[in-house]
N, C-alpha and C positions, 0 to 999 in steps of 0.2 A: 111821727115827724120833727123836726130838729129845728128849732125856733132862737132867733139871735136876741131876743128883745133883752133891751140891758146888758149886753152885750157891746165890746167895741165892734169896727166895722172890718178892724184885720185882727186876725190870731194867728199865734204861733203854733206849733209842735202839731201831731195827729187830729183829727176828729174821729170818732167813731158813734155810726147812726147803729142802736142796738136793734130797733125793730123799724123796718119797714125802707123806704128809698129816698134817695136823695133829688130832688124834685127841681128845677131848674125851670121856671114860671115864664120868663122871658123869653119869647122869638129871637134867635140870634146868639142868645149865649149860651154858654159850654163850658168847658174846662178850659182853661187858659194853660200855656204852656212856656208863656216867656219866658221864666227862670233858666230856658236851656239856651243854648248859644246858635246865635243866626247863624246859619248857612248862606252864604252868594243866591241872591234873586228868592229867597224866604217872602211869602205872601201873606201868611199866618200860622198863627199860632194856638187857632183855637179849634178846639174838637166841638162841634156844637149838634151833628147829627149822627145817631144811631137807629137802624132799625133793621129788623126781621120781618117778612111776611112771606106769602104765596101768593103766585100770579100763576095764572093760567094762559099758557103757550097757544096763540092760535097755529092754524096749518099753514104752512110758506106755501108756494107754488113752486117751487122743490122738491116736496114730498109728491110720493106716490104711494097712496094708502088703499088696502085691500081689505074692503070692511070698517065699521065703524074706527072715526080717528079719536082719540085721545090725547091729551094731554095732560101734565104735573107739573110744576115746580114753583122753588124757593128761593128766596133772596136776601142777602144779607148786605147793606148799607151801612158804610162807615164811611162818615165823612163824604168826598166824592169816588171814593171806590164802593161797585157794586162787584159783588161774587152771587150768579145767578148759578142753578143745578134745574136740568128739566127732563123729562123723561116722553118722546113721542114714541106713540105706537099706535096700530092700527089692530083693528078683531082679528084678520088672519096674518096680516105682515105690512113691513114698513122697509122703505127704501128713498136714498136722495140722491138725484143727479147731482154729475160735479158743477162743483160753484152755483149749488141748489141753494135757495131760501127753505132755511125751516122755520121761520118764524119771521111775525114782524111789528111786535109788540112790547118789547123788551118792558121790566116793571120801570126803568128810567133811560133815558134818551143819552146816548153817549155822546159826549162832548167832543169829540174826533172820530175817524176812522181809524179800522184796521187794528183792533183787539183782540188777541188770540185767546184760544182755549184750546180743551181737548172736545172729543166725540168717541165715542162708543156705540158699537152696536150694525145692526145690517146680521150676515147671515152668521160670520163670526168673531173672534173674539179681535177684531182690528181697532186699531186707534184712531183717528183723524185730527185734524185740524178745524177749528170753525172759530170765526170770526165775526165780529159785530162792524156794521157801517151805521153811523148813528141809530136808529131804531129795528135794525132789521139783519136778523141773525142768518150766518150763512156757512155751508160745509163746502170745505176744499175740495176734497176727493168723493166720488160716487161711495155712498153706502147702500151694498146689495141688500135684496130684502131680506128681512128677518124679523124677529118679533120685537125690537125695540131700540131707537136710536136714544143715547144720554149723552148730556152735554155739562159740564161744567165750565165756566168763564167770568172773566173778571176783568173789568172795564172801569173807567174811569167818566163821570161826568161835569 
């Protein structure tokens, strides 16, 4: 751990941590990019959130599942931006109606509506658009019955 006991509060030059991580122990603190030029409308220059994890999507009302339902997902959050990936499957098959709800439990509630991403799956190598509206993920066009539906989506909280 880097300790600054006996050092002045501001230093110049690069710092190297030989072993371990830099840990910011106070909530709401982070990396301050205030040396950058400010764009019009800028509200913050502080990066104070990075997180990776897994989540388990629930079965949305637009899904038709034959056999047992299963779903897995991963997410990365950097600041206000969240990127999720997920796979929805049925033991035999899974499909989704047009404008069908895939799930209603994204890892973080989106700050607004209509963030879009891509979906693949159904009976063939089809691609589709998925959107989230607050905490709900929808598929725009129908996905015909296939082994899985896979999505990737980036949205903001």
